[in-house]
C-alpha positions as CSV (number, residue, x, y, z in Angstrom):
1,M,-38.8,-1.1,-184.7
2,N,-42.5,-0.3,-184.0
3,R,-43.8,2.9,-185.4
4,G,-44.9,4.1,-181.9
5,Q,-41.6,3.1,-180.3
6,K,-39.4,5.8,-178.8
7,T,-35.9,6.0,-180.3
8,I,-33.2,6.9,-177.8
9,L,-29.9,7.9,-179.1
10,V,-26.9,6.7,-177.0
11,L,-23.5,8.2,-177.7
12,L,-20.6,6.2,-176.2
13,S,-17.0,7.4,-175.9
14,S,-15.1,4.7,-177.7
15,G,-12.3,2.5,-176.4
16,E,-13.2,1.7,-172.8
17,D,-14.8,-1.4,-171.4
18,Y,-16.8,0.6,-168.8
19,S,-18.7,2.4,-171.6
20,M,-20.2,-0.9,-172.7
21,Q,-21.0,-1.6,-169.0
22,K,-23.0,1.6,-168.9
23,F,-24.6,0.7,-172.2
24,A,-25.7,-2.7,-170.7
25,G,-27.5,-0.8,-167.9
26,I,-29.2,1.5,-170.4
27,Q,-30.3,-1.5,-172.5
28,R,-31.8,-3.2,-169.5
29,Y,-34.0,-0.2,-168.8
30,A,-34.9,0.2,-172.4
31,N,-36.0,-3.5,-172.5
32,K,-38.2,-2.8,-169.5
33,V,-40.0,0.3,-171.0
34,G,-39.9,-0.7,-174.7
35,W,-37.4,1.9,-176.1
36,H,-35.5,1.4,-179.4
37,I,-31.8,2.1,-178.7
38,Q,-29.6,3.6,-181.4
39,M,-25.9,3.5,-180.3
40,V,-23.3,5.8,-181.9
41,G,-19.6,6.0,-180.9
42,Y,-17.4,9.0,-180.8
43,S,-13.7,9.3,-180.3
44,E,-10.9,11.9,-180.1
45,K,-9.9,13.4,-183.4
46,G,-7.0,15.5,-182.1
47,G,-6.4,19.1,-181.2
48,G,-9.4,19.1,-178.8
49,A,-11.8,18.0,-181.6
50,Y,-14.0,14.9,-181.6
51,R,-15.3,12.6,-184.3
52,I,-18.7,11.0,-184.3
53,E,-18.5,7.6,-186.0
54,R,-20.7,6.4,-188.8
55,L,-22.4,9.8,-189.0
56,P,-25.5,9.3,-191.3
57,L,-26.3,12.9,-192.2
58,G,-24.9,16.4,-191.8
59,S,-22.2,17.0,-189.3
60,G,-21.9,16.8,-185.5
61,V,-24.7,16.4,-183.1
62,A,-27.1,18.5,-185.2
63,G,-26.8,15.9,-188.0
64,L,-27.5,13.0,-185.7
65,L,-30.6,14.7,-184.2
66,E,-31.9,15.6,-187.7
67,F,-31.5,12.0,-189.0
68,W,-32.8,10.0,-186.0
69,R,-35.2,12.5,-184.5
70,P,-34.8,10.8,-181.1
71,A,-37.2,11.2,-178.2
72,G,-34.1,11.6,-176.0
73,C,-30.4,11.1,-175.8
74,I,-27.9,9.7,-173.4
75,V,-24.2,10.7,-173.7
76,D,-21.4,8.9,-172.0
77,C,-18.7,11.5,-171.3
78,G,-16.5,9.2,-169.2
79,R,-13.4,9.2,-171.4
80,F,-13.8,12.8,-172.8
81,P,-15.7,14.7,-170.1
82,E,-15.7,18.0,-172.0
83,A,-16.2,16.5,-175.5
84,L,-19.9,17.3,-176.3
85,N,-21.5,20.5,-175.0
86,P,-25.0,20.2,-173.6
87,S,-26.0,23.2,-175.6
88,E,-25.5,21.2,-178.8
89,F,-28.6,19.1,-178.0
90,G,-31.0,22.1,-177.8
91,D,-34.3,21.2,-176.3
92,C,-34.0,17.4,-176.9
93,P,-34.1,15.7,-173.5
94,T,-30.5,14.6,-172.9
95,V,-28.7,12.9,-170.0
96,F,-24.9,13.1,-169.6
97,L,-23.0,10.4,-167.9
98,D,-19.9,11.5,-165.9
99,H,-20.3,15.1,-166.8
100,H,-20.9,17.9,-164.3
101,P,-23.8,20.3,-164.9
102,R,-22.0,23.5,-165.6
103,G,-23.7,25.8,-168.2
104,A,-26.6,23.4,-168.6
105,R,-29.4,24.5,-170.9
106,G,-32.6,22.9,-172.1
107,R,-34.0,19.6,-170.7
108,T,-30.8,18.1,-169.4
109,G,-29.8,15.5,-166.8
110,F,-26.4,14.7,-165.3
111,V,-25.3,11.4,-163.7
112,F,-21.9,11.4,-162.1
113,S,-19.8,9.2,-159.8
114,D,-20.3,9.5,-156.1
115,A,-16.9,10.6,-154.8
116,E,-17.7,9.8,-151.2
117,S,-18.3,6.1,-151.9
118,V,-15.2,5.9,-154.0
119,A,-13.0,7.6,-151.5
120,A,-14.4,5.7,-148.5
121,L,-13.6,2.3,-150.1
122,A,-10.1,3.5,-151.0
123,A,-9.5,4.8,-147.5
124,R,-10.7,1.7,-145.9
125,E,-8.5,-0.5,-148.0
126,L,-5.4,1.6,-147.4
127,I,-5.9,2.2,-143.7
128,Y,-6.1,-1.6,-143.3
129,S,-2.4,-1.6,-144.0
130,G,-1.8,0.2,-140.7
131,Y,0.3,2.9,-142.1
132,G,0.4,6.4,-140.5
133,N,0.9,8.4,-143.7
134,Y,-1.4,8.8,-146.7
135,A,-1.5,10.8,-149.9
136,Y,-3.8,11.4,-152.9
137,F,-2.3,11.6,-156.4
138,P,-4.8,13.6,-158.5
139,F,-5.5,13.4,-162.2
140,V,-3.2,15.5,-164.4
141,E,-6.1,17.8,-165.4
142,D,-7.9,19.8,-162.8
143,L,-11.3,18.1,-163.2
144,D,-14.2,18.1,-160.8
145,W,-14.2,14.4,-160.2
146,S,-10.5,14.3,-159.3
147,R,-10.9,17.2,-156.8
148,E,-13.9,15.6,-155.2
149,R,-12.2,12.3,-154.7
150,G,-9.2,14.0,-153.2
151,A,-11.3,16.1,-150.8
152,A,-13.4,13.1,-149.7
153,F,-10.3,10.9,-149.2
154,A,-8.6,13.6,-147.0
155,K,-11.8,13.8,-145.0
156,Y,-11.8,10.0,-144.3
157,I,-8.1,10.0,-143.5
158,G,-8.7,12.9,-141.0
159,I,-11.6,11.1,-139.4
160,N,-9.2,8.2,-138.7
161,H,-6.6,10.5,-137.2
162,K,-4.0,9.7,-139.8
163,R,-1.5,12.0,-141.6
164,M,-2.5,13.3,-145.0
165,C,0.2,14.5,-147.3
166,E,-0.6,17.1,-150.1
167,V,0.4,16.3,-153.7
168,S,0.2,18.5,-156.7
169,Y,1.8,18.7,-160.1
170,P,3.7,21.6,-161.8
171,K,2.1,23.3,-164.8
172,G,2.4,21.7,-168.1
173,V,2.3,18.1,-166.9
174,A,0.2,15.7,-169.0
175,L,-0.3,12.0,-169.3
176,D,2.2,11.8,-172.1
177,H,4.5,14.6,-170.9
178,G,6.4,14.9,-167.6
179,L,4.0,12.8,-165.5
180,H,6.4,10.1,-164.4
181,E,9.1,12.6,-163.5
182,A,6.6,14.7,-161.5
183,I,5.3,11.7,-159.6
184,S,8.8,10.4,-158.9
185,T,9.8,13.7,-157.4
186,R,6.8,13.7,-155.1
187,L,7.1,10.1,-154.2
188,S,10.7,10.5,-153.1
189,K,9.6,13.2,-150.6
190,L,6.7,11.4,-149.0
191,P,7.2,9.9,-145.6
192,K,7.2,6.1,-145.7
193,P,5.4,3.8,-145.3
194,C,2.6,5.5,-147.1
195,G,-0.8,4.5,-148.5
196,I,-1.5,6.2,-151.8
197,F,-4.9,6.7,-153.4
198,A,-4.6,7.5,-157.1
199,A,-7.3,9.4,-159.0
200,N,-7.8,6.5,-161.4
201,D,-5.9,3.4,-162.7
202,L,-3.8,5.4,-165.2
203,I,-2.4,7.5,-162.3
204,A,-2.0,4.4,-160.2
205,E,0.1,2.8,-163.0
206,A,2.3,5.9,-163.2
207,V,2.8,5.7,-159.4
208,L,4.0,2.1,-159.7
209,V,6.4,2.9,-162.5
210,A,7.8,5.7,-160.4
211,C,8.2,3.3,-157.4
212,T,10.1,0.9,-159.6
213,R,12.4,3.7,-160.8
214,L,13.1,4.8,-157.2
215,G,13.5,1.3,-155.8
216,I,10.4,1.7,-153.5
217,S,8.9,-1.6,-152.4
218,V,5.2,-2.1,-153.0
219,P,3.2,-2.7,-150.8
220,D,5.8,-2.8,-148.0
221,E,6.8,0.9,-148.3
222,V,4.0,2.2,-150.4
223,A,0.5,0.7,-150.9
224,V,-1.5,1.9,-154.0
225,V,-5.2,1.9,-154.8
226,G,-6.6,3.2,-158.1
227,V,-10.2,3.6,-159.5
228,D,-12.2,1.9,-162.2
229,N,-10.7,-1.6,-162.1
230,A,-9.6,-1.4,-165.7
231,A,-8.2,-4.9,-166.1
232,Y,-6.0,-4.1,-169.1
233,I,-4.1,-1.7,-166.8
234,C,-4.4,-3.4,-163.3
235,E,-3.6,-6.9,-164.4
236,N,-0.6,-6.0,-166.5
237,C,1.4,-4.1,-163.9
238,Q,4.0,-5.5,-161.6
239,P,2.7,-5.7,-158.9
240,T,-0.9,-5.8,-160.0
241,I,-3.0,-2.8,-159.0
242,S,-5.8,-2.8,-156.4
243,S,-8.7,-0.7,-157.7
244,V,-12.1,0.6,-156.6
245,S,-14.9,-0.7,-158.8
246,R,-17.6,1.8,-159.8
247,D,-21.1,0.5,-160.6
248,F,-21.1,1.4,-164.3
249,D,-24.1,-0.9,-165.1
250,N,-26.2,0.8,-162.5
251,A,-25.0,4.2,-163.8
252,G,-26.5,3.3,-167.2
253,W,-29.8,2.3,-165.6
254,I,-29.9,5.5,-163.5
255,A,-29.2,7.6,-166.7
256,A,-32.0,5.9,-168.6
257,E,-34.4,6.3,-165.6
258,L,-33.5,10.0,-165.4
259,L,-34.1,10.5,-169.1
260,D,-37.5,8.8,-168.9
261,D,-38.5,11.3,-166.2
262,L,-37.3,14.2,-168.2
263,M,-39.3,13.1,-171.3
264,A,-42.4,12.6,-169.1
265,H,-42.2,16.1,-167.6
266,P,-41.6,18.7,-170.4
267,R,-41.3,21.5,-167.8
268,K,-38.5,19.9,-165.9
269,R,-35.1,21.3,-166.8
270,T,-31.8,20.3,-165.1
271,A,-31.8,17.1,-163.0
272,T,-28.9,15.3,-161.4
273,A,-28.1,11.9,-159.9
274,R,-25.1,10.0,-158.6
275,Y,-24.0,6.4,-158.8
276,K,-21.8,4.6,-156.3
277,A,-18.8,2.4,-156.1
278,Y,-19.4,-1.1,-154.8
279,G,-16.1,-2.6,-153.7
280,V,-12.3,-2.8,-154.1
281,L,-10.7,-5.6,-156.0
282,R,-7.6,-6.2,-153.9
283,R,-4.5,-7.1,-155.9
284,A,-0.9,-7.1,-155.0
285,S,-0.4,-3.3,-154.7
286,S,-2.3,-3.1,-151.4
287,R,-2.2,-6.7,-150.2
288,F,-0.2,-6.1,-147.0
289,V,1.0,-9.4,-145.5
290,A,1.8,-9.3,-141.8
291,G,5.5,-10.2,-141.2
292,G,6.2,-9.5,-144.9
293,D,6.3,-13.2,-145.8
294,R,6.6,-13.2,-149.6
295,R,5.5,-16.8,-149.9
296,V,2.1,-15.9,-148.5
297,A,1.7,-12.8,-150.6
298,K,2.6,-14.8,-153.7
299,A,0.1,-17.5,-152.7
300,M,-2.7,-15.0,-152.3
301,E,-2.0,-13.4,-155.7
302,Y,-2.0,-16.8,-157.3
303,I,-5.3,-17.7,-155.7
304,R,-6.9,-14.5,-156.8
305,K,-5.8,-15.1,-160.4
306,H,-6.5,-18.8,-160.6
307,A,-9.2,-19.7,-158.1
308,C,-11.9,-20.1,-160.7
309,E,-9.8,-22.7,-162.6
310,R,-10.6,-25.4,-160.1
311,I,-7.2,-25.2,-158.4
312,V,-6.7,-27.2,-155.2
313,P,-4.5,-26.3,-152.2
314,M,-1.5,-28.4,-153.5
315,D,-1.4,-26.1,-156.6
316,V,-0.9,-23.2,-154.2
317,V,1.7,-25.1,-152.2
318,R,3.8,-25.7,-155.3
319,E,3.6,-22.0,-156.1
320,M,4.9,-21.2,-152.6
321,G,7.8,-23.6,-153.0
322,C,7.6,-25.2,-149.6
323,S,5.9,-28.2,-147.9
324,R,2.2,-28.5,-147.4
325,R,2.6,-28.5,-143.7
326,L,4.7,-25.3,-143.7
327,A,2.4,-23.6,-146.2
328,D,-0.6,-24.3,-144.0
329,M,1.2,-23.0,-140.9
330,L,2.3,-19.8,-142.7
331,F,-1.0,-19.1,-144.2
332,K,-2.9,-19.7,-141.0
333,K,-0.5,-17.5,-139.0
334,V,-0.8,-14.6,-141.5
335,T,-4.4,-14.7,-142.6
336,G,-6.2,-16.6,-139.8
337,H,-7.7,-19.1,-142.2
338,T,-6.7,-22.0,-144.5
339,L,-5.6,-22.2,-148.1
340,H,-8.9,-24.0,-148.8
341,D,-10.9,-21.1,-147.3
342,E,-9.0,-18.5,-149.3
343,I,-9.7,-20.4,-152.6
344,H,-13.5,-20.5,-151.8
345,A,-13.5,-16.8,-150.8
346,A,-11.9,-15.9,-154.1
347,R,-14.5,-18.0,-156.0
348,L,-17.4,-16.5,-154.1
349,N,-16.2,-13.0,-154.9
350,R,-16.4,-13.9,-158.5
351,V,-19.9,-15.4,-158.0
352,K,-21.1,-12.2,-156.4
353,E,-19.7,-10.1,-159.3
354,H,-21.7,-12.2,-161.7
355,L,-24.8,-12.1,-159.6
356,R,-24.8,-8.3,-159.9
357,N,-26.0,-8.8,-163.4
358,P,-29.8,-9.5,-163.2
359,K,-29.6,-11.4,-166.5
360,V,-26.9,-13.8,-165.3
361,D,-27.5,-17.5,-166.1
362,V,-27.0,-19.0,-162.7
363,T,-26.6,-22.5,-164.2
364,A,-23.4,-21.2,-165.9
365,L,-21.8,-20.0,-162.7
366,P,-20.1,-23.3,-161.7
367,D,-18.1,-23.4,-164.9
368,L,-17.3,-19.7,-164.7
369,C,-16.3,-19.8,-161.0
370,G,-14.5,-23.1,-160.5
371,Y,-17.2,-25.3,-158.9
372,A,-17.9,-28.9,-159.8
373,S,-21.7,-28.4,-159.9
374,L,-24.5,-25.9,-159.1
375,V,-25.3,-28.0,-156.0
376,D,-21.7,-27.6,-154.8
377,L,-21.8,-23.8,-155.5
378,R,-25.1,-23.4,-153.7
379,R,-23.9,-25.4,-150.7
380,V,-20.7,-23.4,-150.3
381,F,-22.5,-20.1,-150.9
382,K,-25.0,-20.8,-148.2
383,R,-22.3,-21.9,-145.7
384,L,-20.1,-18.9,-146.2
385,T,-22.6,-16.1,-146.7
386,G,-25.6,-17.3,-144.7
387,M,-27.8,-16.7,-147.7
388,T,-29.0,-18.7,-150.7
389,V,-28.0,-17.5,-154.2
390,R,-31.6,-16.4,-154.8
391,E,-31.8,-14.5,-151.5
392,Y,-28.5,-12.7,-152.4
393,Q,-29.9,-11.7,-155.8
394,K,-33.0,-10.2,-154.2
395,R,-31.3,-8.2,-151.5
396,D,-31.4,-4.4,-151.7
């Protein structure tokens, strides 16, 4: 570290992939402006207390500030939104990620998720099913972000002249106590078919468990969309869970940018910013197939999971358990396009996800996304998107 280099302390809530995605965005900004980043993890200790890992001196936040003497701090509160109080950081410029600015003191910034963009994507995905009834299952704790998502979702359902059903939990319900029973009770009373927006993937998982208990078919009777696209949850449920992807990498960049502004303007006190969601990864829980043909639904899920493994249409046909001719007829009737087109669409979605990272090695994308060569990838990308890979990277 250079003597004149600013040290920025980054506290990450341990145990979640999206914390590291936020850190990647912070690191990108730090590389741009020449900061030295010192990362420290913290985790739940129990009884509402939190433990800061590898604490070098003293105790708590005060010990960290005393040891590192940072020019500023960034705190990811995503997993534990109330863990670290802004007042603990005194007058050290500090930006909190996924924390609302109640009781803010000192030079503080707050970056939190844009509920409107999250809810709009969920509403669009669920309304696509054509159902007339919709419901929002909130988080078990009455948190700002959960309320905001529910209110925004109800607004979009109302705009589209659909029926919104109210859902709430009895007192005392927690993630590990009474949640499945509470959700089962409410699910049994909802009019069917129904499109359900869950506050996050944990709640979506609980909804699917309740559907299984009640014998409710997903997505025929109930379609489900969660938030955060946590693969360890979404990919390990039956059926797999469709989920809204929030732009965590960009959240990290925005937090670092906001901190830079706070450090440059000593008189500035509280500042806020929001980061958006950028899409829905459609999985089986909301993949409504016209006519209810299970073979087509099974084929679409197989393609989503294996498209980047260089599969060919005959691999999908074998999964469907019918002839190639019948498979093509069924697929064309239900989706309007061919098995071949669906495989390329799934590959291109993966390519686009990688291209969101400005540091991506484009030459590695063919192997990552199932193409024989970079020339092949670029040709298909141009044909199906109307843009070159470079043009797509440079778009706003």
